[in-house]
C-alpha positions as CSV (number, residue, x, y, z in Angstrom):
1,M,-56.5,105.6,46.9
2,R,-58.6,104.8,43.8
3,P,-61.9,102.8,44.0
4,A,-61.8,99.3,42.6
5,L,-64.3,96.4,42.2
6,L,-63.7,92.9,43.4
7,A,-65.6,90.4,41.3
8,R,-65.8,86.6,41.7
9,T,-67.6,84.4,39.2
10,A,-68.4,80.8,38.8
11,R,-66.2,78.6,36.6
12,I,-66.2,80.2,33.1
13,G,-64.7,79.1,29.8
14,Y,-61.3,80.5,29.0
15,L,-62.3,82.2,25.7
16,Q,-65.4,83.7,27.4
17,A,-63.2,85.0,30.2
18,W,-60.6,86.4,27.8
19,D,-63.3,88.3,25.9
20,E,-64.8,89.6,29.1
21,Q,-61.3,90.6,30.4
22,R,-60.7,92.7,27.3
23,R,-64.1,94.3,27.5
24,L,-63.5,95.2,31.2
25,A,-60.0,96.6,30.3
26,D,-61.6,98.8,27.7
27,L,-64.1,100.1,30.3
28,V,-61.4,100.9,32.8
29,R,-59.2,102.6,30.2
30,S,-62.1,104.8,29.1
31,G,-62.9,105.8,32.7
32,D,-66.3,104.1,32.6
33,S,-65.4,101.6,35.3
34,P,-63.1,101.6,38.3
35,A,-60.2,99.0,38.3
36,V,-61.4,95.4,38.6
37,V,-59.9,92.5,40.4
38,W,-61.5,89.4,39.0
39,L,-61.3,86.0,40.7
40,L,-62.2,83.2,38.4
41,E,-61.5,79.6,37.5
42,H,-61.5,78.2,33.9
43,D,-60.7,74.9,32.4
44,P,-57.0,74.0,32.0
45,V,-55.5,75.9,29.1
46,Y,-51.9,76.1,27.8
47,T,-51.3,79.4,25.9
48,Y,-48.6,80.8,23.8
49,G,-48.1,84.4,22.6
50,R,-46.4,86.3,19.8
51,H,-43.0,84.5,20.2
52,G,-44.3,81.0,20.7
53,T,-45.8,78.4,18.6
54,R,-48.1,75.4,19.1
55,D,-45.1,73.2,18.6
56,D,-43.5,74.6,21.8
57,L,-45.9,72.4,23.8
58,F,-44.8,68.8,23.4
59,A,-48.2,67.3,23.7
60,D,-50.7,66.8,20.9
61,D,-54.4,67.8,21.1
62,A,-55.4,64.2,21.9
63,A,-53.1,64.1,24.9
64,L,-54.4,67.5,26.1
65,G,-58.0,66.4,25.6
66,A,-57.4,63.4,27.8
67,L,-56.4,65.8,30.5
68,G,-59.4,68.1,29.9
69,A,-57.0,70.8,28.6
70,T,-56.6,72.8,25.4
71,C,-53.9,74.9,23.8
72,L,-54.6,78.4,22.4
73,A,-52.7,81.3,20.8
74,T,-53.1,84.5,22.8
75,D,-52.2,88.2,22.4
């Protein structure tokens, strides 16, 4: 069994969490950190990846904003 960390944070912005997740993944890959299970909450976000486009979500930014949500491209 390998050691792991369980982390829980307060609500965090999606982009901030995404940056931190990539940083943590780099640390785990390099062996400088054990595996991490991260429990978090962020604002509502619709995402699309390499094979998607913003047009795949049939709601404009104004409609999403009214819901407190955003739409972002991800890797």
